[in-house]
C-alpha positions in Angstrom: -80.5 95.0 -7.0 -78.3 93.7 -9.7 -77.3 90.1 -9.7 -73.8 89.4 -9.0 -71.9 88.0 -11.8 -70.0 84.8 -10.9 -66.8 84.4 -12.7 -65.6 80.9 -13.3 -62.9 79.8 -10.9 -59.5 79.4 -12.5 -57.8 76.0 -12.2 -54.1 76.3 -11.5 -52.2 73.6 -13.2 -49.8 71.4 -11.1 -46.2 72.3 -11.4 -43.9 70.0 -13.4 -41.6 67.9 -11.2 -38.0 69.0 -11.3 -34.8 67.5 -10.1 -32.2 69.3 -8.1 -28.7 68.2 -7.3 -28.1 67.1 -3.7 -25.1 65.7 -1.9 -24.8 62.1 -0.6 -24.9 62.1 3.2 -21.5 61.7 4.7 -22.7 59.1 7.2 -23.7 56.9 4.2 -20.2 57.2 2.6 -18.5 56.6 5.9 -20.7 53.5 6.5 -19.9 52.0 3.0 -16.2 52.6 3.6 -16.4 50.8 7.0 -18.2 47.9 5.5 -15.7 47.7 2.6 -12.8 47.7 5.1 -14.4 45.1 7.3 -15.1 42.8 4.3 -11.5 43.1 3.1 -10.2 42.4 6.6 -12.4 39.3 6.9 -11.4 38.0 3.5 -7.7 38.5 4.3 -8.0 36.9 7.7 -10.1 33.9 6.7 -9.9 33.5 3.0 -6.7 31.6 2.8 -5.0 34.3 0.8 -1.6 32.7 0.1 -1.9 30.9 3.4 1.2 28.7 3.9 -1.0 25.8 5.1 -2.8 25.8 1.7 0.0 26.7 -0.8 3.3 25.8 0.8 3.2 22.0 0.4 2.9 22.2 -3.4 6.0 23.6 -5.1 5.8 21.5 -8.2 3.7 19.1 -10.1 5.6 16.2 -8.5 4.6 17.5 -5.1 0.9 17.5 -6.2 1.2 14.0 -7.5 2.9 12.9 -4.3 -0.2 13.9 -2.3 -2.7 12.2 -4.5 -4.6 9.2 -3.1 -3.1 5.9 -4.3 -5.2 3.0 -5.7 -4.6 -0.6 -6.7 -1.0 -1.8 -6.7 0.4 1.7 -6.1 -1.7 1.9 -2.8 -0.2 -1.4 -1.6 3.4 -0.3 -2.3 2.8 3.1 -0.8 1.4 1.5 2.4 4.3 -0.9 2.5 6.8 2.0 2.1 5.2 3.9 5.1 5.4 0.7 7.3 8.9 -0.1 6.2 10.2 3.4 7.0 8.5 3.3 10.4 9.8 -0.1 11.5 12.3 -1.8 9.2 14.4 1.1 8.0 16.0 1.5 11.4 18.1 -1.6 10.8 17.9 -2.1 7.0 18.2 1.6 6.1 15.6 3.5 4.0 17.6 2.5 0.9 17.5 -1.2 1.7 21.2 -1.4 1.8 21.4 -2.7 5.4 24.0 -1.7 8.0 27.3 -3.3 8.6 27.4 -5.7 11.5 23.7 -5.0 12.1 21.3 -6.0 9.3 21.9 -7.5 5.8 20.9 -5.7 2.6 17.5 -6.3 1.1 18.7 -5.0 -2.3 19.4 -7.9 -4.6 19.0 -10.4 -1.7 18.3 -13.9 -2.8 15.9 -14.3 0.1 13.9 -11.3 -0.9 13.8 -12.1 -4.6 13.0 -15.8 -4.3 10.4 -17.1 -6.8 8.0 -18.0 -3.9 7.2 -15.9 -0.8 6.6 -18.6 1.8 10.0 -18.4 3.3 10.1 -14.6 3.2 6.8 -14.3 5.0 8.1 -16.5 7.9 11.1 -14.3 8.6 9.3 -11.1 9.9 6.5 -13.2 11.3 8.7 -15.2 13.7 12.1 -13.6 13.5 15.5 -15.2 12.5 18.3 -16.6 14.6 21.6 -18.0 13.5 24.1 -17.2 10.7 22.5 -16.4 7.3 24.3 -15.8 4.0 23.1 -12.9 2.0 24.8 -12.0 -1.3 27.9 -14.0 -0.4 28.3 -12.5 3.1 27.5 -14.2 6.4 25.4 -12.3 8.9 24.9 -13.6 12.5 22.7 -11.1 14.3 19.2 -12.2 15.4 16.1 -10.5 13.9 13.1 -9.9 16.0 9.6 -10.9 14.9 8.8 -7.4 13.6 5.8 -8.4 11.5 3.9 -10.3 14.2 1.7 -7.3 15.0 0.9 -6.5 11.4 -2.4 -7.6 9.8 -2.2 -10.0 6.8 -2.5 -7.1 4.4 0.0 -4.9 6.1 2.7 -7.6 6.2 2.0 -8.3 2.6 2.3 -4.6 1.7 5.7 -4.4 3.5 7.1 -7.5 1.8 5.7 -6.3 -1.6 7.4 -3.0 -1.1 10.7 -4.7 -0.3 10.4 -7.0 -3.4 9.7 -4.0 -5.7 12.0 -1.2 -4.5 15.7 -0.1 -5.0 15.9 -2.1 -8.3 14.3 -5.2 -6.9 11.6 -6.7 -9.2 9.5 -9.6 -8.0 5.9 -10.6 -7.6 3.5 -8.8 -5.2 2.8 -10.6 -1.9 -0.9 -10.9 -1.1 -2.8 -10.9 2.2 -4.1 -14.4 1.4 -0.5 -15.7 1.1 0.4 -14.3 4.5 -2.8 -15.7 6.0 -2.0 -19.2 4.6 1.6 -19.2 6.0 0.4 -18.0 9.4 -2.1 -20.8 9.5 0.7 -23.3 8.7 2.8 -21.9 11.6 0.1 -22.8 14.1 1.2 -21.8 17.6 4.9 -21.6 16.9 6.6 -18.6 18.4 10.3 -19.5 18.2 12.4 -17.8 15.5 13.5 -19.7 12.5 17.1 -20.6 11.7 18.3 -20.2 8.1 18.7 -24.0 7.9 15.0 -24.5 8.9 13.9 -21.9 6.3 15.7 -23.7 3.6 13.7 -26.9 4.3 10.5 -25.0 3.8 9.0 -24.8 0.3 9.3 -21.5 -1.4 
């Protein structure tokens, strides 16, 4: 019996990896397009893209400066302007020129531009009654105590604005000056007459 001859087994080498072209699934393309659309829609709806609330107020550099926060003396005058336009401009006009047969002008008024502010503080604090001469013209309509509800600083801001607007140039009124005059008035609640004011020190 002849021995069987064993032949060595043949090792088959592994095939080299190959690449083949394939198409991207349509559901993946559709999903990306949907996400892109939703992202653009969200940005357009919530991104403030030329939103009027964001861009409309600013038409020029002057507009931008107008909305900047004030500081120091500018803040005082700006606060005074706001309060003046809310309360005083009804009678004295926004331009400070007054109204015929109603309220005297504040522009160039000797009462407004006095060297001292003690008399001026008393007018809005208690009001005014009786004929008063302003720039050579006599006015005889009473003024209410428009400043009695203001804080010391707010009344000072209004008076500072009046003394430094429409061509007026005078010193700033401080809250401490208003506080001092109010303390001097004590419990008085009757309006001043022009003659009484003239007796008070400036």
